[in-house]
SEVONU-950274 format. One record per residue: x, y, z of N, C-alpha, C in turn; residue number from 1; chain. Coordinates in steps of 0.05 Angstrom, whole numbers. Atoms other than C-alpha are relative to their C-alpha. Last residue first. Example, Ala and Ser with C-alpha at 12.3 -4.5 7.8 and 13.67 -1.06 7.14 Angstrom:
residues 2
nX:-16 | nY:-24 | nZ:-1 | caX:273 | caY:-21 | caZ:143 | cX:-15 | cY:22 | cZ:14 | vopa:2 | kolgu:A
nX:18 | nY:-24 | nZ:0 | caX:246 | caY:-90 | caZ:156 | cX:18 | cY:24 | cZ:0 | vopa:1 | kolgu:A
***
This chain:
residues 115
nX:20 | nY:-20 | nZ:-2 | caX:-499 | caY:-131 | caZ:216 | cX:-9 | cY:2 | cZ:12 | vopa:115 | kolgu:A
nX:25 | nY:6 | nZ:-6 | caX:-423 | caY:-162 | caZ:222 | cX:-32 | cY:18 | cZ:-6 | vopa:114 | kolgu:A
nX:5 | nY:-24 | nZ:-24 | caX:-374 | caY:-121 | caZ:182 | cX:-27 | cY:-31 | cZ:-1 | vopa:113 | kolgu:A
nX:31 | nY:-20 | nZ:12 | caX:-338 | caY:-167 | caZ:134 | cX:-6 | cY:3 | cZ:21 | vopa:112 | kolgu:A
nX:2 | nY:-13 | nZ:-23 | caX:-251 | caY:-180 | caZ:150 | cX:-42 | cY:18 | cZ:2 | vopa:111 | kolgu:A
nX:-13 | nY:11 | nZ:-41 | caX:-226 | caY:-237 | caZ:114 | cX:-16 | cY:18 | cZ:27 | vopa:110 | kolgu:A
nX:17 | nY:27 | nZ:1 | caX:-273 | caY:-219 | caZ:42 | cX:8 | cY:-20 | cZ:23 | vopa:109 | kolgu:A
nX:29 | nY:0 | nZ:-7 | caX:-253 | caY:-152 | caZ:55 | cX:-10 | cY:-14 | cZ:3 | vopa:108 | kolgu:A
nX:-2 | nY:2 | nZ:-19 | caX:-179 | caY:-176 | caZ:43 | cX:-35 | cY:14 | cZ:10 | vopa:107 | kolgu:A
nX:-17 | nY:24 | nZ:-12 | caX:-183 | caY:-213 | caZ:-18 | cX:-8 | cY:10 | cZ:39 | vopa:106 | kolgu:A
nX:27 | nY:25 | nZ:0 | caX:-227 | caY:-153 | caZ:-46 | cX:8 | cY:-18 | cZ:13 | vopa:105 | kolgu:A
nX:27 | nY:-5 | nZ:-18 | caX:-161 | caY:-116 | caZ:-30 | cX:-25 | cY:-6 | cZ:6 | vopa:104 | kolgu:A
nX:-10 | nY:-14 | nZ:-17 | caX:-116 | caY:-148 | caZ:-63 | cX:-19 | cY:-1 | cZ:21 | vopa:103 | kolgu:A
nX:-2 | nY:31 | nZ:-15 | caX:-150 | caY:-172 | caZ:-115 | cX:3 | cY:3 | cZ:23 | vopa:102 | kolgu:A
nX:29 | nY:3 | nZ:-1 | caX:-157 | caY:-98 | caZ:-137 | cX:-8 | cY:-25 | cZ:10 | vopa:101 | kolgu:A
nX:5 | nY:-20 | nZ:-22 | caX:-86 | caY:-77 | caZ:-124 | cX:-29 | cY:-20 | cZ:7 | vopa:100 | kolgu:A
nX:22 | nY:-22 | nZ:24 | caX:-60 | caY:-137 | caZ:-172 | cX:-21 | cY:12 | cZ:31 | vopa:99 | kolgu:A
nX:27 | nY:15 | nZ:-10 | caX:5 | caY:-164 | caZ:-142 | cX:-23 | cY:17 | cZ:-15 | vopa:98 | kolgu:A
nX:1 | nY:19 | nZ:-25 | caX:71 | caY:-164 | caZ:-179 | cX:-27 | cY:-5 | cZ:9 | vopa:97 | kolgu:A
nX:23 | nY:19 | nZ:10 | caX:55 | caY:-127 | caZ:-239 | cX:-1 | cY:-25 | cZ:17 | vopa:96 | kolgu:A
nX:3 | nY:28 | nZ:-7 | caX:69 | caY:-63 | caZ:-214 | cX:-12 | cY:-14 | cZ:-3 | vopa:95 | kolgu:A
nX:-2 | nY:25 | nZ:-5 | caX:75 | caY:-15 | caZ:-262 | cX:3 | cY:-10 | cZ:13 | vopa:94 | kolgu:A
nX:13 | nY:29 | nZ:2 | caX:120 | caY:43 | caZ:-279 | cX:-16 | cY:-13 | cZ:10 | vopa:93 | kolgu:A
nX:-24 | nY:24 | nZ:-25 | caX:129 | caY:112 | caZ:-272 | cX:-15 | cY:-16 | cZ:-18 | vopa:92 | kolgu:A
nX:22 | nY:14 | nZ:-30 | caX:51 | caY:160 | caZ:-289 | cX:31 | cY:-9 | cZ:17 | vopa:91 | kolgu:A
nX:15 | nY:-23 | nZ:-13 | caX:81 | caY:211 | caZ:-350 | cX:5 | cY:-14 | cZ:38 | vopa:90 | kolgu:A
nX:-24 | nY:-21 | nZ:-12 | caX:143 | caY:166 | caZ:-378 | cX:-17 | cY:21 | cZ:20 | vopa:89 | kolgu:A
nX:-15 | nY:-2 | nZ:-5 | caX:95 | caY:107 | caZ:-375 | cX:10 | cY:27 | cZ:11 | vopa:88 | kolgu:A
nX:-22 | nY:21 | nZ:4 | caX:40 | caY:125 | caZ:-408 | cX:20 | cY:3 | cZ:24 | vopa:87 | kolgu:A
nX:-18 | nY:-10 | nZ:20 | caX:-32 | caY:143 | caZ:-384 | cX:31 | cY:-3 | cZ:2 | vopa:86 | kolgu:A
nX:5 | nY:-7 | nZ:16 | caX:-84 | caY:107 | caZ:-381 | cX:10 | cY:24 | cZ:-13 | vopa:85 | kolgu:A
nX:3 | nY:-18 | nZ:-8 | caX:-57 | caY:51 | caZ:-339 | cX:-7 | cY:13 | cZ:-33 | vopa:84 | kolgu:A
nX:-11 | nY:-25 | nZ:17 | caX:-59 | caY:-15 | caZ:-342 | cX:-9 | cY:18 | cZ:-6 | vopa:83 | kolgu:A
nX:15 | nY:-3 | nZ:34 | caX:-65 | caY:-61 | caZ:-293 | cX:4 | cY:21 | cZ:-6 | vopa:82 | kolgu:A
nX:16 | nY:12 | nZ:17 | caX:-33 | caY:-92 | caZ:-242 | cX:-19 | cY:-1 | cZ:-24 | vopa:81 | kolgu:A
nX:-17 | nY:14 | nZ:-4 | caX:-12 | caY:-33 | caZ:-188 | cX:-20 | cY:-32 | cZ:-5 | vopa:80 | kolgu:A
nX:9 | nY:18 | nZ:-7 | caX:-60 | caY:20 | caZ:-199 | cX:24 | cY:-38 | cZ:3 | vopa:79 | kolgu:A
nX:16 | nY:24 | nZ:19 | caX:-7 | caY:72 | caZ:-219 | cX:-11 | cY:-18 | cZ:17 | vopa:78 | kolgu:A
nX:34 | nY:-3 | nZ:-4 | caX:28 | caY:124 | caZ:-196 | cX:-3 | cY:-7 | cZ:-17 | vopa:77 | kolgu:A
nX:3 | nY:-21 | nZ:0 | caX:103 | caY:100 | caZ:-205 | cX:-35 | cY:4 | cZ:2 | vopa:76 | kolgu:A
nX:25 | nY:-6 | nZ:1 | caX:138 | caY:43 | caZ:-176 | cX:-17 | cY:27 | cZ:-4 | vopa:75 | kolgu:A
nX:-3 | nY:-10 | nZ:15 | caX:207 | caY:39 | caZ:-155 | cX:-29 | cY:-3 | cZ:-38 | vopa:74 | kolgu:A
nX:-19 | nY:-12 | nZ:0 | caX:189 | caY:4 | caZ:-96 | cX:-3 | cY:-5 | cZ:-33 | vopa:73 | kolgu:A
nX:1 | nY:-8 | nZ:25 | caX:106 | caY:-11 | caZ:-81 | cX:31 | cY:1 | cZ:-8 | vopa:72 | kolgu:A
nX:-13 | nY:-20 | nZ:10 | caX:99 | caY:-23 | caZ:-12 | cX:25 | cY:-20 | cZ:-29 | vopa:71 | kolgu:A
nX:-29 | nY:2 | nZ:21 | caX:53 | caY:-60 | caZ:15 | cX:10 | cY:14 | cZ:-14 | vopa:70 | kolgu:A
nX:-10 | nY:-26 | nZ:8 | caX:21 | caY:-54 | caZ:82 | cX:14 | cY:-5 | cZ:-24 | vopa:69 | kolgu:A
nX:-14 | nY:6 | nZ:16 | caX:-23 | caY:-98 | caZ:122 | cX:11 | cY:19 | cZ:-14 | vopa:68 | kolgu:A
nX:-22 | nY:-25 | nZ:27 | caX:-51 | caY:-94 | caZ:176 | cX:22 | cY:-13 | cZ:-10 | vopa:67 | kolgu:A
nX:-24 | nY:7 | nZ:29 | caX:-101 | caY:-146 | caZ:208 | cX:17 | cY:17 | cZ:-8 | vopa:66 | kolgu:A
nX:-6 | nY:-12 | nZ:17 | caX:-149 | caY:-155 | caZ:265 | cX:15 | cY:-4 | cZ:-16 | vopa:65 | kolgu:A
nX:-6 | nY:6 | nZ:35 | caX:-184 | caY:-214 | caZ:272 | cX:10 | cY:25 | cZ:-11 | vopa:64 | kolgu:A
nX:17 | nY:9 | nZ:17 | caX:-135 | caY:-243 | caZ:314 | cX:-37 | cY:20 | cZ:12 | vopa:63 | kolgu:A
nX:11 | nY:12 | nZ:-16 | caX:-83 | caY:-199 | caZ:355 | cX:-42 | cY:-5 | cZ:-18 | vopa:62 | kolgu:A
nX:9 | nY:-14 | nZ:-14 | caX:-27 | caY:-160 | caZ:311 | cX:-32 | cY:-18 | cZ:6 | vopa:61 | kolgu:A
nX:22 | nY:29 | nZ:-30 | caX:23 | caY:-167 | caZ:292 | cX:-7 | cY:12 | cZ:6 | vopa:60 | kolgu:A
nX:-5 | nY:-14 | nZ:-22 | caX:36 | caY:-110 | caZ:228 | cX:-11 | cY:-33 | cZ:20 | vopa:59 | kolgu:A
nX:25 | nY:18 | nZ:-20 | caX:44 | caY:-154 | caZ:166 | cX:18 | cY:8 | cZ:22 | vopa:58 | kolgu:A
nX:-5 | nY:-9 | nZ:-25 | caX:93 | caY:-105 | caZ:113 | cX:-25 | cY:-15 | cZ:9 | vopa:57 | kolgu:A
nX:24 | nY:0 | nZ:-22 | caX:89 | caY:-139 | caZ:42 | cX:2 | cY:2 | cZ:23 | vopa:56 | kolgu:A
nX:-11 | nY:-3 | nZ:-24 | caX:150 | caY:-110 | caZ:-11 | cX:-18 | cY:-4 | cZ:35 | vopa:55 | kolgu:A
nX:18 | nY:-19 | nZ:-25 | caX:139 | caY:-103 | caZ:-70 | cX:4 | cY:-19 | cZ:24 | vopa:54 | kolgu:A
nX:-3 | nY:28 | nZ:-19 | caX:196 | caY:-98 | caZ:-128 | cX:-21 | cY:14 | cZ:19 | vopa:53 | kolgu:A
nX:15 | nY:-3 | nZ:-20 | caX:187 | caY:-58 | caZ:-187 | cX:-3 | cY:-23 | cZ:19 | vopa:52 | kolgu:A
nX:-24 | nY:-8 | nZ:-13 | caX:226 | caY:-66 | caZ:-259 | cX:-2 | cY:1 | cZ:32 | vopa:51 | kolgu:A
nX:5 | nY:-10 | nZ:-28 | caX:181 | caY:-127 | caZ:-276 | cX:11 | cY:29 | cZ:10 | vopa:50 | kolgu:A
nX:-6 | nY:-25 | nZ:10 | caX:210 | caY:-146 | caZ:-352 | cX:-16 | cY:12 | cZ:31 | vopa:49 | kolgu:A
nX:-40 | nY:-10 | nZ:6 | caX:216 | caY:-207 | caZ:-326 | cX:-5 | cY:20 | cZ:6 | vopa:48 | kolgu:A
nX:-2 | nY:-12 | nZ:30 | caX:132 | caY:-217 | caZ:-299 | cX:36 | cY:16 | cZ:1 | vopa:47 | kolgu:A
nX:11 | nY:14 | nZ:19 | caX:124 | caY:-246 | caZ:-225 | cX:-9 | cY:7 | cZ:-33 | vopa:46 | kolgu:A
nX:12 | nY:-7 | nZ:16 | caX:166 | caY:-227 | caZ:-184 | cX:-19 | cY:-16 | cZ:-19 | vopa:45 | kolgu:A
nX:-24 | nY:3 | nZ:25 | caX:181 | caY:-251 | caZ:-123 | cX:-15 | cY:12 | cZ:-24 | vopa:44 | kolgu:A
nX:25 | nY:17 | nZ:14 | caX:141 | caY:-215 | caZ:-51 | cX:26 | cY:-9 | cZ:-34 | vopa:43 | kolgu:A
nX:-7 | nY:6 | nZ:33 | caX:197 | caY:-197 | caZ:-13 | cX:-7 | cY:-10 | cZ:-8 | vopa:42 | kolgu:A
nX:8 | nY:31 | nZ:12 | caX:155 | caY:-218 | caZ:66 | cX:19 | cY:17 | cZ:-34 | vopa:41 | kolgu:A
nX:2 | nY:-6 | nZ:39 | caX:174 | caY:-161 | caZ:114 | cX:-4 | cY:-27 | cZ:-6 | vopa:40 | kolgu:A
nX:-12 | nY:22 | nZ:24 | caX:142 | caY:-171 | caZ:186 | cX:6 | cY:-2 | cZ:-19 | vopa:39 | kolgu:A
nX:15 | nY:18 | nZ:34 | caX:119 | caY:-110 | caZ:212 | cX:16 | cY:-17 | cZ:9 | vopa:38 | kolgu:A
nX:-5 | nY:-14 | nZ:9 | caX:146 | caY:-96 | caZ:294 | cX:-5 | cY:-12 | cZ:-29 | vopa:37 | kolgu:A
nX:-21 | nY:13 | nZ:3 | caX:120 | caY:-110 | caZ:361 | cX:0 | cY:14 | cZ:-25 | vopa:36 | kolgu:A
nX:-18 | nY:-17 | nZ:-17 | caX:47 | caY:-88 | caZ:384 | cX:24 | cY:-34 | cZ:-11 | vopa:35 | kolgu:A
nX:-2 | nY:21 | nZ:1 | caX:-26 | caY:-92 | caZ:366 | cX:39 | cY:7 | cZ:3 | vopa:34 | kolgu:A
nX:-17 | nY:9 | nZ:-19 | caX:-64 | caY:-53 | caZ:403 | cX:15 | cY:-22 | cZ:-7 | vopa:33 | kolgu:A
nX:10 | nY:33 | nZ:-5 | caX:-104 | caY:-36 | caZ:356 | cX:8 | cY:-3 | cZ:9 | vopa:32 | kolgu:A
nX:19 | nY:-6 | nZ:5 | caX:-87 | caY:41 | caZ:343 | cX:-13 | cY:-24 | cZ:18 | vopa:31 | kolgu:A
nX:4 | nY:-8 | nZ:-28 | caX:-15 | caY:34 | caZ:352 | cX:-36 | cY:-4 | cZ:8 | vopa:30 | kolgu:A
nX:-4 | nY:28 | nZ:-24 | caX:-27 | caY:-20 | caZ:298 | cX:-3 | cY:25 | cZ:22 | vopa:29 | kolgu:A
nX:20 | nY:15 | nZ:-2 | caX:-73 | caY:40 | caZ:256 | cX:5 | cY:-30 | cZ:25 | vopa:28 | kolgu:A
nX:29 | nY:-11 | nZ:-7 | caX:-23 | caY:97 | caZ:269 | cX:-29 | cY:-22 | cZ:10 | vopa:27 | kolgu:A
nX:1 | nY:3 | nZ:-37 | caX:30 | caY:44 | caZ:248 | cX:-19 | cY:9 | cZ:6 | vopa:26 | kolgu:A
nX:-5 | nY:33 | nZ:-12 | caX:-2 | caY:26 | caZ:183 | cX:19 | cY:12 | cZ:23 | vopa:25 | kolgu:A
nX:17 | nY:3 | nZ:8 | caX:-4 | caY:112 | caZ:168 | cX:-9 | cY:-30 | cZ:16 | vopa:24 | kolgu:A
nX:19 | nY:4 | nZ:-20 | caX:59 | caY:114 | caZ:189 | cX:-25 | cY:-5 | cZ:4 | vopa:23 | kolgu:A
nX:-18 | nY:12 | nZ:-22 | caX:88 | caY:74 | caZ:135 | cX:-16 | cY:11 | cZ:22 | vopa:22 | kolgu:A
nX:13 | nY:35 | nZ:-6 | caX:38 | caY:104 | caZ:86 | cX:12 | cY:-10 | cZ:22 | vopa:21 | kolgu:A
nX:-11 | nY:26 | nZ:12 | caX:59 | caY:170 | caZ:102 | cX:-15 | cY:-27 | cZ:-4 | vopa:20 | kolgu:A
nX:-4 | nY:10 | nZ:1 | caX:10 | caY:220 | caZ:132 | cX:23 | cY:-12 | cZ:-15 | vopa:19 | kolgu:A
nX:4 | nY:22 | nZ:9 | caX:-27 | caY:275 | caZ:97 | cX:35 | cY:-28 | cZ:15 | vopa:18 | kolgu:A
nX:-19 | nY:7 | nZ:-13 | caX:-28 | caY:345 | caZ:121 | cX:0 | cY:-24 | cZ:-1 | vopa:17 | kolgu:A
nX:6 | nY:25 | nZ:-18 | caX:-86 | caY:382 | caZ:80 | cX:34 | cY:-16 | cZ:16 | vopa:16 | kolgu:A
nX:-14 | nY:21 | nZ:-5 | caX:-67 | caY:446 | caZ:50 | cX:-3 | cY:-26 | cZ:19 | vopa:15 | kolgu:A
nX:3 | nY:26 | nZ:-10 | caX:-121 | caY:482 | caZ:28 | cX:21 | cY:-11 | cZ:2 | vopa:14 | kolgu:A
nX:-7 | nY:8 | nZ:-31 | caX:-114 | caY:557 | caZ:20 | cX:0 | cY:-22 | cZ:4 | vopa:13 | kolgu:A
nX:-17 | nY:-23 | nZ:-24 | caX:-137 | caY:552 | caZ:-58 | cX:-5 | cY:-1 | cZ:37 | vopa:12 | kolgu:A
nX:29 | nY:-12 | nZ:2 | caX:-159 | caY:476 | caZ:-65 | cX:20 | cY:17 | cZ:3 | vopa:11 | kolgu:A
nX:23 | nY:-5 | nZ:-1 | caX:-124 | caY:425 | caZ:-44 | cX:-19 | cY:13 | cZ:-16 | vopa:10 | kolgu:A
nX:16 | nY:-32 | nZ:11 | caX:-50 | caY:428 | caZ:-51 | cX:-24 | cY:-11 | cZ:-7 | vopa:9 | kolgu:A
nX:24 | nY:12 | nZ:32 | caX:-27 | caY:366 | caZ:-10 | cX:-13 | cY:20 | cZ:-9 | vopa:8 | kolgu:A
nX:27 | nY:-23 | nZ:19 | caX:18 | caY:384 | caZ:55 | cX:-6 | cY:-16 | cZ:-27 | vopa:7 | kolgu:A
nX:-2 | nY:-32 | nZ:11 | caX:62 | caY:324 | caZ:79 | cX:-26 | cY:7 | cZ:-11 | vopa:6 | kolgu:A
nX:20 | nY:-15 | nZ:-3 | caX:72 | caY:249 | caZ:71 | cX:17 | cY:26 | cZ:-11 | vopa:5 | kolgu:A
nX:2 | nY:-8 | nZ:-22 | caX:145 | caY:218 | caZ:62 | cX:-34 | cY:18 | cZ:8 | vopa:4 | kolgu:A
nX:4 | nY:-23 | nZ:7 | caX:136 | caY:172 | caZ:15 | cX:1 | cY:20 | cZ:20 | vopa:3 | kolgu:A
nX:19 | nY:-25 | nZ:-14 | caX:106 | caY:103 | caZ:36 | cX:5 | cY:40 | cZ:-2 | vopa:2 | kolgu:A
nX:11 | nY:29 | nZ:-29 | caX:152 | caY:59 | caZ:0 | cX:3 | cY:34 | cZ:17 | vopa:1 | kolgu:A
***
């Protein structure tokens, strides 16, 4: 969940500071004049043996702005909905509740930039 963010080693003498996922979503919500708290929706498990849980946070924004955050609880450093090259004991569990590629594609289909 959002993890803590913070400094990340990026090479000799380089430690950029990253926001947590939740702080990033809140930054964009503030920048886009969204008001109120995010609406949380726990997604139902799609696979019986999936030990992860996904909570979708939707920030209240005026159209056409849409800010979403998918909180993968209990997931590892993986791409949700897809097999990983590395075994789970190295990267952690993969959520099967959403397909990250499909969710991202649908988001961009809804928000096509005018030419």
